[in-house]
All heavy atoms as an XYZ file, in Angstrom:
722
protein
N       9.684      5.019    -12.952
C      10.033      4.405    -11.678
C      10.969      3.245    -11.974
O      10.775      2.486    -12.906
C       8.745      3.938    -10.998
C       8.987      3.164     -9.752
S       7.541      2.831     -8.717
C       6.212      2.610     -9.807
N      11.972      3.110    -11.164
C      12.945      2.044    -11.337
C      12.284      0.688    -11.095
O      11.378      0.561    -10.270
C      14.119      2.250    -10.389
N      12.761     -0.321    -11.808
C      12.188     -1.658    -11.681
C      12.308     -2.207    -10.265
O      11.387     -2.850     -9.771
C      12.843     -2.628    -12.684
C      12.414     -2.408    -14.115
C      13.149     -1.258    -14.808
O      14.170     -0.761    -14.267
O      12.685     -0.842    -15.874
N      13.423     -1.938     -9.589
C      13.608     -2.440     -8.227
C      12.574     -1.829     -7.279
O      12.017     -2.520     -6.424
C      15.021     -2.146     -7.735
N      12.304     -0.539     -7.432
C      11.305      0.120     -6.589
C       9.912     -0.431     -6.886
O       9.132     -0.707     -5.972
C      11.329      1.631     -6.820
C      10.359      2.380     -5.928
C      10.366      3.880     -6.180
O      11.050      4.346     -7.101
O       9.671      4.577     -5.426
N       9.612     -0.620     -8.156
C       8.316     -1.199     -8.540
C       8.149     -2.591     -7.952
O       7.090     -2.922     -7.414
C       8.192     -1.290    -10.070
O       8.228     -0.026    -10.645
N       9.185     -3.391     -8.042
C       9.120     -4.753     -7.510
C       8.918     -4.733     -5.999
O       8.124     -5.529     -5.464
C      10.390     -5.520     -7.870
N       9.597     -3.837     -5.294
C       9.446     -3.740     -3.837
C       8.016     -3.344     -3.474
O       7.419     -3.896     -2.552
C      10.460     -2.754     -3.266
C      10.422     -2.690     -1.742
C      11.499     -1.808     -1.132
N      11.447     -0.448     -1.620
C      12.387      0.143     -2.354
N      13.482     -0.501     -2.661
N      12.253      1.373     -2.763
N       7.453     -2.401     -4.216
C       6.083     -1.970     -3.939
C       5.074     -3.072     -4.244
O       4.159     -3.320     -3.456
C       5.759     -0.699     -4.727
C       6.518      0.501     -4.200
C       6.315      1.732     -5.018
O       6.044      1.662     -6.221
N       6.449      2.893     -4.389
N       5.250     -3.751     -5.359
C       4.335     -4.840     -5.711
C       4.448     -5.992     -4.722
O       3.440     -6.599     -4.349
C       4.592     -5.312     -7.144
C       4.202     -4.300     -8.223
C       4.738     -4.754     -9.578
C       2.698     -4.098     -8.267
N       5.662     -6.272     -4.281
C       5.859     -7.330     -3.289
C       5.165     -6.955     -1.984
O       4.540     -7.806     -1.336
C       7.352     -7.567     -3.058
C       7.648     -8.716     -2.124
C       9.141     -8.960     -2.008
C       9.423    -10.096     -1.042
N      10.851    -10.347     -0.893
N       5.257     -5.686     -1.594
C       4.584     -5.234     -0.371
C       3.077     -5.421     -0.486
O       2.411     -5.796      0.483
C       4.925     -3.770     -0.096
N       2.534     -5.197     -1.654
C       1.092     -5.329     -1.863
C       0.646     -6.776     -2.074
O      -0.552     -7.055     -2.073
C       0.664     -4.491     -3.071
C       0.787     -2.978     -2.888
C       0.525     -2.270     -4.205
C      -0.147     -2.491     -1.804
N       1.592     -7.684     -2.222
C       1.261     -9.076     -2.525
C       0.686     -9.835     -1.331
O       0.083    -10.886     -1.499
C       2.490     -9.808     -3.063
N       0.857     -9.309     -0.127
C       0.306     -9.981      1.052
C      -1.144     -9.539      1.245
O      -1.446     -8.341      1.172
C       1.125     -9.629      2.295
C       0.798    -10.490      3.454
N      -0.345    -10.306      4.202
C       1.428    -11.553      3.986
C      -0.394    -11.213      5.153
N       0.685    -11.991      5.037
N      -2.060    -10.481      1.479
C      -3.479    -10.119      1.589
C      -3.787     -9.068      2.653
O      -4.624     -8.185      2.419
C      -4.172    -11.443      1.934
C      -3.212    -12.512      1.573
C      -1.839    -11.917      1.613
N      -3.134     -9.123      3.791
C      -3.411     -8.129      4.837
C      -2.900     -6.759      4.420
O      -3.593     -5.750      4.589
C      -2.826     -8.562      6.199
C      -3.611     -9.763      6.738
C      -2.853     -7.400      7.208
C      -3.099    -10.316      8.041
N      -1.712     -6.703      3.839
C      -1.185     -5.400      3.412
C      -2.031     -4.815      2.280
O      -2.278     -3.604      2.252
C       0.284     -5.520      3.007
C       1.183     -5.781      4.210
C       2.638     -5.610      3.893
N       3.183     -6.593      2.995
C       3.788     -7.716      3.373
N       3.923     -8.000      4.663
N       4.281     -8.540      2.481
N      -2.492     -5.647      1.380
C      -3.362     -5.166      0.306
C      -4.660     -4.617      0.898
O      -5.127     -3.535      0.523
C      -3.656     -6.288     -0.688
C      -4.541     -5.914     -1.878
C      -3.915     -4.794     -2.689
C      -4.787     -7.145     -2.746
N      -5.227     -5.327      1.872
C      -6.453     -4.861      2.529
C      -6.208     -3.565      3.295
O      -7.079     -2.678      3.318
C      -7.002     -5.948      3.448
N      -5.048     -3.435      3.906
C      -4.708     -2.185      4.602
C      -4.695     -1.017      3.613
O      -5.224      0.062      3.906
C      -3.352     -2.300      5.292
C      -3.350     -3.162      6.512
S      -1.662     -3.321      7.160
C      -2.007     -3.882      8.822
N      -4.103     -1.229      2.454
C      -4.052     -0.174      1.446
C      -5.453      0.147      0.929
O      -5.760      1.313      0.661
C      -3.118     -0.562      0.293
C      -1.648     -0.557      0.659
S      -1.024      1.035      1.254
C      -1.202      2.051     -0.211
N      -6.293     -0.874      0.810
C      -7.668     -0.623      0.384
C      -8.406      0.226      1.413
O      -9.157      1.131      1.052
C      -8.394     -1.948      0.128
C      -7.874     -2.645     -1.115
C      -8.365     -4.077     -1.258
O      -8.615     -4.765     -0.277
N      -8.493     -4.528     -2.493
N      -8.184     -0.045      2.701
C      -8.788      0.785      3.757
C      -8.258      2.202      3.691
O      -9.013      3.164      3.856
C      -8.487      0.219      5.150
C      -9.274     -0.971      5.519
C     -10.313     -0.850      6.617
N     -10.479      0.316      7.424
C     -10.297      0.366      8.736
N      -9.857     -0.689      9.404
N     -10.554      1.469      9.405
N      -6.956      2.346      3.457
C      -6.370      3.682      3.371
C      -6.870      4.443      2.145
O      -6.849      5.673      2.126
C      -4.849      3.605      3.382
C      -4.248      3.277      4.748
C      -2.778      2.904      4.611
C      -4.437      4.432      5.720
N      -7.314      3.733      1.127
C      -7.897      4.396     -0.041
C      -9.276      4.964      0.302
O      -9.710      5.954     -0.282
C      -8.002      3.411     -1.203
N      -9.947      4.339      1.267
C     -11.290      4.771      1.665
C     -11.261      5.858      2.730
O     -12.163      6.682      2.801
C     -12.082      3.577      2.199
C     -12.345      2.506      1.170
C     -12.890      1.225      1.766
O     -13.112      1.173      3.001
O     -13.089      0.265      1.012
N     -10.248      5.834      3.599
C     -10.134      6.787      4.694
C      -8.803      7.523      4.559
O      -7.785      6.902      4.284
C     -10.170      6.058      6.041
C     -11.463      5.291      6.269
C     -11.460      4.550      7.588
O     -11.043      5.153      8.606
O     -11.871      3.390      7.598
N      -8.806      8.812      4.749
C      -7.576      9.578      4.532
C      -6.440      9.234      5.483
O      -5.278      9.327      5.107
C      -8.009     11.037      4.712
C      -9.301     10.980      5.439
C      -9.927      9.658      5.139
N      -6.781      8.815      6.707
C      -5.741      8.506      7.689
C      -6.313      7.522      8.709
O      -7.451      7.657      9.126
C      -5.287      9.792      8.382
C      -4.072      9.640      9.233
C      -3.593     10.972      9.767
O      -4.202     11.481     10.724
O      -2.616     11.502      9.219
N      -5.508      6.536      9.077
C      -5.946      5.523     10.034
C      -4.836      5.324     11.060
O      -3.658      5.230     10.709
C      -6.253      4.185      9.334
C      -7.342      4.374      8.277
C      -6.679      3.130     10.355
C      -7.616      3.148      7.436
N      -5.224      5.254     12.326
C      -4.262      4.991     13.389
C      -3.917      3.501     13.407
O      -4.766      2.658     13.114
C      -4.821      5.418     14.734
S      -5.058      7.204     14.806
N      -2.688      3.201     13.748
C      -2.205      1.817     13.720
C      -3.075      0.896     14.563
O      -3.352     -0.236     14.162
C      -0.756      1.765     14.186
N      -3.545      1.370     15.712
C      -4.351      0.518     16.597
C      -5.653      0.087     15.931
O      -6.170     -1.001     16.217
C      -4.627      1.232     17.915
S      -5.458      2.818     17.723
N      -6.176      0.884     15.013
C      -7.427      0.536     14.334
C      -7.251     -0.616     13.357
O      -8.214     -1.331     13.062
C      -7.991      1.756     13.610
C      -8.408      2.855     14.577
O      -8.728      2.526     15.742
O      -8.402      4.024     14.182
N      -6.057     -0.801     12.839
C      -5.827     -1.914     11.919
C      -5.916     -3.256     12.632
O      -6.419     -4.224     12.072
C      -4.457     -1.795     11.235
C      -4.428     -0.794     10.121
C      -3.634      0.324     10.225
C      -5.161     -0.983      8.970
C      -3.576      1.255      9.198
C      -5.117     -0.065      7.930
C      -4.332      1.053      8.047
N      -5.420     -3.335     13.851
C      -5.472     -4.587     14.603
C      -6.895     -5.051     14.802
O      -7.210     -6.229     14.629
N      -7.774     -4.124     15.155
C      -9.185     -4.455     15.343
C      -9.822     -4.891     14.030
O     -10.591     -5.848     13.990
C      -9.943     -3.249     15.913
C      -9.432     -2.828     17.276
O      -8.825     -3.667     17.976
O      -9.635     -1.655     17.645
N      -9.506     -4.197     12.955
C     -10.133     -4.475     11.661
C      -9.718     -5.823     11.077
O     -10.509     -6.476     10.399
C      -9.789     -3.360     10.675
N      -8.476     -6.246     11.328
C      -7.974     -7.462     10.699
C      -7.771     -8.619     11.672
O      -7.288     -9.679     11.276
C      -6.674     -7.168      9.945
C      -6.879     -6.182      8.831
C      -6.378     -4.888      8.940
C      -7.602     -6.516      7.703
C      -6.587     -3.964      7.934
C      -7.811     -5.590      6.695
C      -7.304     -4.319      6.808
N      -8.142     -8.424     12.923
C      -8.045     -9.477     13.941
C      -6.653    -10.102     13.997
O      -6.500    -11.319     13.990
C      -9.111    -10.539     13.708
N      -5.639     -9.230     14.024
C      -4.255     -9.677     14.182
C      -3.638     -8.896     15.334
O      -4.138     -7.844     15.738
C      -3.418     -9.494     12.888
C      -3.953    -10.368     11.770
C      -3.384     -8.039     12.451
N      -2.538     -9.408     15.860
C      -1.878     -8.758     16.987
C      -1.236     -7.439     16.561
O      -0.936     -7.227     15.383
C      -0.816     -9.685     17.572
O       0.257     -9.816     16.654
N      -1.000     -6.570     17.531
C      -0.373     -5.282     17.240
C       1.033     -5.433     16.645
O       1.377     -4.703     15.714
C      -0.353     -4.397     18.489
C      -0.034     -2.947     18.191
C      -1.013     -2.321     17.200
O      -2.214     -2.501     17.302
N      -0.489     -1.600     16.234
N       1.859     -6.397     17.128
C       3.165     -6.571     16.476
C       3.038     -6.965     14.996
O       3.833     -6.526     14.163
C       3.830     -7.685     17.291
C       3.192     -7.596     18.638
C       1.762     -7.190     18.368
N       2.022     -7.753     14.674
C       1.802     -8.145     13.275
C       1.387     -6.932     12.449
O       1.878     -6.738     11.329
C       0.737     -9.253     13.185
O       1.198    -10.378     13.942
C       0.486     -9.678     11.752
N       0.505     -6.114     12.992
C       0.099     -4.879     12.310
C       1.316     -3.999     12.074
O       1.523     -3.489     10.969
C      -0.959     -4.115     13.149
C      -1.166     -2.701     12.618
C      -2.273     -4.874     13.169
N       2.134     -3.836     13.102
C       3.331     -2.990     12.981
C       4.268     -3.498     11.897
O       4.826     -2.702     11.130
C       4.071     -2.926     14.318
O       3.270     -2.285     15.281
N       4.436     -4.794     11.810
C       5.314     -5.376     10.787
C       4.760     -5.102      9.386
O       5.498     -4.708      8.484
C       5.477     -6.880     11.020
C       6.259     -7.593      9.952
C       7.711     -7.129      9.811
O       8.241     -6.482     10.728
O       8.307     -7.411      8.754
N       3.478     -5.314      9.196
C       2.872     -5.050      7.881
C       2.981     -3.573      7.513
O       3.316     -3.247      6.364
C       1.404     -5.490      7.865
C       1.224     -6.973      7.805
N       1.787     -7.762      6.818
C       0.522     -7.811      8.603
C       1.444     -9.020      7.017
N       0.687     -9.085      8.096
N       2.734     -2.695      8.460
C       2.836     -1.263      8.183
C       4.284     -0.848      7.914
O       4.534      0.029      7.086
C       2.241     -0.460      9.338
C       0.714     -0.557      9.457
C       0.241      0.050     10.774
C       0.033      0.103      8.271
N       5.232     -1.486      8.582
C       6.654     -1.204      8.317
C       6.996     -1.549      6.873
O       7.671     -0.776      6.175
C       7.547     -1.997      9.267
C       9.051     -1.737      9.039
C       9.933     -2.704      9.796
N       9.740     -4.087      9.397
C      10.257     -4.640      8.282
N      10.991     -3.920      7.472
N      10.033     -5.906      7.991
N       6.523     -2.699      6.392
C       6.803     -3.111      5.013
C       6.201     -2.095      4.031
O       6.867     -1.688      3.070
C       6.258     -4.539      4.744
C       6.336     -4.891      3.266
C       7.022     -5.561      5.579
N       4.979     -1.661      4.291
C       4.340     -0.672      3.409
C       5.080      0.661      3.460
O       5.264      1.319      2.430
C       2.878     -0.481      3.805
C       1.956     -1.674      3.539
C       0.594     -1.445      4.175
C       1.824     -1.944      2.047
N       5.540      1.058      4.647
C       6.278      2.322      4.799
C       7.614      2.255      4.070
O       7.991      3.178      3.344
C       6.475      2.645      6.275
C       7.041      4.041      6.519
C       7.268      4.349      7.983
N       8.344      3.510      8.508
C       8.193      2.517      9.388
N       7.016      2.232      9.871
N       9.218      1.811      9.789
N       8.338      1.146      4.239
C       9.643      1.007      3.581
C       9.508      0.936      2.063
O      10.435      1.298      1.344
C      10.372     -0.217      4.124
C      10.871     -0.004      5.541
C      11.582     -1.210      6.131
O      11.632     -2.274      5.484
O      12.089     -1.094      7.265
N       8.356      0.479      1.588
C       8.110      0.448      0.142
C       7.668      1.809     -0.378
O       7.500      1.992     -1.585
C       7.056     -0.616     -0.183
N       7.468      2.760      0.531
C       7.078      4.113      0.134
C       5.599      4.270     -0.158
O       5.183      5.275     -0.736
N       4.798      3.295      0.244
C       3.365      3.332     -0.064
C       2.539      4.072      0.979
O       1.428      4.518      0.682
C       2.830      1.900     -0.224
C       3.402      1.137     -1.424
C       3.063     -0.337     -1.322
C       2.878      1.734     -2.722
N       3.060      4.196      2.203
C       2.355      4.929      3.253
C       3.313      5.889      3.935
O       4.528      5.699      3.911
C       1.720      3.983      4.317
C       0.684      3.067      3.691
C       2.769      3.183      5.057
N       2.734      6.918      4.536
C       3.514      7.854      5.355
C       2.900      7.863      6.737
O       1.740      7.482      6.916
C       3.550      9.242      4.739
C       2.222      9.952      4.675
C       2.345     11.397      4.186
N       2.920     11.520      2.879
C       2.242     11.778      1.769
N       0.951     11.965      1.829
N       2.851     11.873      0.611
N       3.688      8.295      7.699
C       3.221      8.299      9.088
C       3.161      9.711      9.638
O       3.850     10.620      9.158
C       4.155      7.470      9.988
O       5.462      8.043      9.950
C       4.221      6.029      9.552
N       2.306      9.845     10.659
C       2.207     11.093     11.399
C       1.966     10.711     12.852
O       1.078      9.921     13.154
C       1.044     11.944     10.884
C       0.901     13.286     11.586
C      -0.273     14.084     11.037
N      -1.550     13.428     11.273
C      -2.237     13.453     12.421
N      -1.739     14.100     13.465
N      -3.405     12.849     12.535
N       2.792     11.239     13.720
C       2.660     10.928     15.147
C       1.733     11.952     15.790
O       1.846     13.151     15.566
C       4.022     10.956     15.828
C       3.958     10.558     17.296
C       5.327     10.458     17.906
N       6.109      9.354     17.377
C       6.018      8.088     17.788
N       5.154      7.773     18.716
N       6.778      7.152     17.267
N       0.805     11.427     16.578
C      -0.124     12.272     17.328
C      -0.059     11.805     18.784
O      -0.725     10.839     19.147
C      -1.531     12.119     16.760
C      -2.536     13.092     17.305
C      -3.856     12.980     16.576
O      -3.915     13.303     15.376
O      -4.827     12.550     17.218
N       0.812     12.424     19.574
C       1.050     11.951     20.938
C       1.755     10.609     20.877
O       2.825     10.491     20.294
N       1.135      9.602     21.462
C       1.719      8.256     21.417
C       1.153      7.422     20.278
O       1.543      6.279     20.090
C       1.469      7.519     22.745
O       0.060      7.430     22.964
C       2.134      8.240     23.905
N       0.235      7.992     19.526
C      -0.425      7.277     18.429
C       0.270      7.592     17.112
O       0.637      8.738     16.850
C      -1.906      7.700     18.344
O      -2.522      7.440     19.603
C      -2.634      6.946     17.261
N       0.424      6.571     16.283
C       0.982      6.772     14.949
C      -0.137      6.536     13.944
O      -0.795      5.492     13.955
C       2.161      5.825     14.672
C       3.276      6.088     15.681
C       2.673      6.018     13.247
C       4.447      5.140     15.565
N      -0.357      7.534     13.104
C      -1.394      7.443     12.080
C      -0.739      7.246     10.713
O       0.342      7.762     10.448
C      -2.244      8.708     12.088
S      -3.118      8.945     13.653
N      -1.423      6.495      9.868
C      -0.894      6.160      8.554
C      -1.807      6.701      7.464
O      -3.030      6.721      7.620
C      -0.779      4.638      8.398
C       0.336      4.067      9.233
C       0.170      3.821     10.589
C       1.574      3.805      8.661
C       1.198      3.317     11.359
C       2.613      3.302      9.429
C       2.415      3.062     10.774
O       3.444      2.568     11.536
N      -1.204      7.094      6.361
C      -1.932      7.565      5.186
C      -1.232      7.031      3.950
O      -0.004      6.875      3.935
C      -1.971      9.090      5.151
N      -2.015      6.738      2.923
C      -1.439      6.300      1.653
C      -0.699      7.468      1.010
O      -1.074      8.627      1.184
C      -2.537      5.788      0.719
N       0.351      7.161      0.274
C       1.088      8.170     -0.488
C       0.512      8.148     -1.906
O       0.774      7.206     -2.667
C       2.608      7.872     -0.504
C       3.342      8.888     -1.362
C       3.158      7.848      0.913
N      -0.314      9.141     -2.259
C      -1.007      9.107     -3.557
C      -0.076      8.936     -4.756
O      -0.397      8.208     -5.693
C      -1.742     10.448     -3.613
C      -1.850     10.890     -2.202
C      -0.652     10.329     -1.490
N       1.082      9.597     -4.701
C       2.018      9.506     -5.830
C       2.536      8.079     -6.004
O       2.672      7.588     -7.129
C       3.203     10.467     -5.631
C       2.820     11.924     -5.459
C       2.388     12.302     -4.036
O       2.523     11.496     -3.102
O       1.892     13.426     -3.876
N       2.814      7.414     -4.902
C       3.316      6.035     -4.971
C       2.232      5.089     -5.488
O       2.502      4.204     -6.307
C       3.812      5.579     -3.601
N       1.001      5.288     -5.029
C      -0.111      4.453     -5.491
C      -0.332      4.670     -6.984
O      -0.549      3.717     -7.736
C      -1.389      4.738     -4.676
C      -2.581      3.984     -5.246
C      -1.178      4.380     -3.208
N      -0.232      5.913     -7.427
C      -0.378      6.213     -8.856
C       0.726      5.546     -9.675
O       0.476      5.037    -10.774
C      -0.380      7.723     -9.079
N       1.945      5.527     -9.129
C       3.050      4.876     -9.841
C       2.810      3.377     -9.971
O       3.058      2.790    -11.027
C       4.378      5.129     -9.126
C       4.860      6.553     -9.249
C       6.094      6.825     -8.389
O       6.407      6.085     -7.461
N       6.792      7.899     -8.706
N       2.310      2.752     -8.909
C       2.014      1.320     -8.952
C       0.919      1.058     -9.990
O       1.013      0.115    -10.784
C       1.599      0.786     -7.564
C       1.052     -0.623     -7.654
C       2.778      0.833     -6.612
N      -0.097      1.899     -9.998
C      -1.181      1.744    -10.978
C      -0.644      1.880    -12.406
O      -1.059      1.147    -13.316
C      -2.270      2.774    -10.713
N       0.302      2.791    -12.590
C       0.905      2.985    -13.914
C       1.695      1.743    -14.336
O       1.604      1.306    -15.483
C       1.816      4.210    -13.885
C       2.403      4.580    -15.233
C       3.256      5.835    -15.145
O       2.837      6.796    -14.477
O       4.343      5.830    -15.755
N       2.444      1.177    -13.402
C       3.218     -0.033    -13.705
C       2.282     -1.176    -14.085
O       2.505     -1.885    -15.069
C       4.109     -0.435    -12.504
C       4.676     -1.828    -12.664
C       5.226      0.578    -12.324
N       1.222     -1.340    -13.304
C       0.268     -2.414    -13.596
C      -0.443     -2.151    -14.919
O      -0.632     -3.066    -15.730
C      -0.731     -2.586    -12.440
C       0.015     -3.128    -11.220
C      -1.882     -3.514    -12.829
C      -0.788     -3.170     -9.953
N      -0.800     -0.894    -15.164
C      -1.442     -0.544    -16.432
C      -0.567     -0.840    -17.633
O      -1.062     -1.232    -18.701
N       0.741     -0.685    -17.473
C       1.675     -0.955    -18.572
C       1.751     -2.442    -18.901
O       2.246     -2.817    -19.967
C       3.061     -0.422    -18.217
N       1.241     -3.299    -18.013
C       1.242     -4.738    -18.267
C       0.088     -5.166    -19.169
O       0.061     -6.295    -19.641
C       1.174     -5.514    -16.942
C       2.324     -5.280    -15.967
C       2.059     -6.010    -14.659
C       3.642     -5.712    -16.581
N      -0.858     -4.263    -19.372
C      -2.014     -4.569    -20.216
C      -1.537     -4.824    -21.644
O      -0.849     -3.987    -22.219
C      -2.989     -3.380    -20.188
C      -4.216     -3.544    -21.044
C      -5.171     -4.589    -20.501
O      -5.213     -4.827    -19.302
N      -5.899     -5.220    -21.366
N      -1.888     -5.978    -22.197
C      -1.471     -6.259    -23.579
C      -2.042     -5.206    -24.544
O      -3.182     -4.779    -24.398
C      -2.074     -7.626    -23.868
C      -2.309     -8.240    -22.528
C      -2.612     -7.091    -21.615
N      -1.218     -4.813    -25.456
C      -1.634     -3.834    -26.467
C      -2.327     -4.591    -27.605
O      -1.833     -5.602    -28.076
C      -0.423     -3.098    -27.033
C       0.489     -2.509    -25.946
C       0.382     -1.008    -25.898
N       1.368     -0.345    -25.064
C       1.423     -0.374    -23.747
N       0.605     -1.135    -23.083
N       2.314      0.322    -23.091
N      -3.450     -4.073    -28.007
C      -4.185     -4.671    -29.117
C      -3.881     -3.854    -30.364
O      -4.082     -2.653    -30.377
C      -5.712     -4.682    -28.831
C      -6.466     -5.275    -29.986
C      -5.987     -5.439    -27.546
N      -3.387     -4.540    -31.370
C      -3.064     -3.822    -32.598
C      -4.351     -3.490    -33.350
O      -5.393     -4.124    -33.163
C      -2.146     -4.662    -33.483
O      -2.843     -5.789    -33.958
N      -4.286     -2.479    -34.193
C      -5.447     -2.067    -34.961
C      -5.926     -3.201    -35.866
O      -7.116     -3.358    -36.104
C      -5.108     -0.819    -35.794
N      -5.000     -4.012    -36.373
C      -5.355     -5.125    -37.262
C      -6.116     -6.209    -36.490
O      -6.997     -6.861    -37.039
C      -4.102     -5.720    -37.879
N      -5.790     -6.394    -35.209
C      -6.440     -7.440    -34.410
C      -7.808     -6.988    -33.911
O      -8.640     -7.790    -33.551
C      -5.557     -7.828    -33.230
N      -8.030     -5.688    -33.860
C      -9.289     -5.165    -33.318
C     -10.394     -5.210    -34.277
O     -10.840     -5.633    -35.096
C      -9.109     -3.722    -32.889
């Protein structure tokens, strides 16, 4: 994954509400946008802005159901972020172990 894409995804996850949204999406396969407002006690425009940032970072996908927009995590993108974070783990040499 390109460094710019990784940075955009990590930046999107750096906000506490967006991180919590992703944690909820990890627990539930799909959540409607209106449910996030209730869960986080923020206005619908604020929810929409946070979800837009996650969508533009490629971390969530949308599905329209009538007038409702439902969101789901993109497993491949989450796996890529986990890989980037995992690569930050300091390597322990055999001599140090």
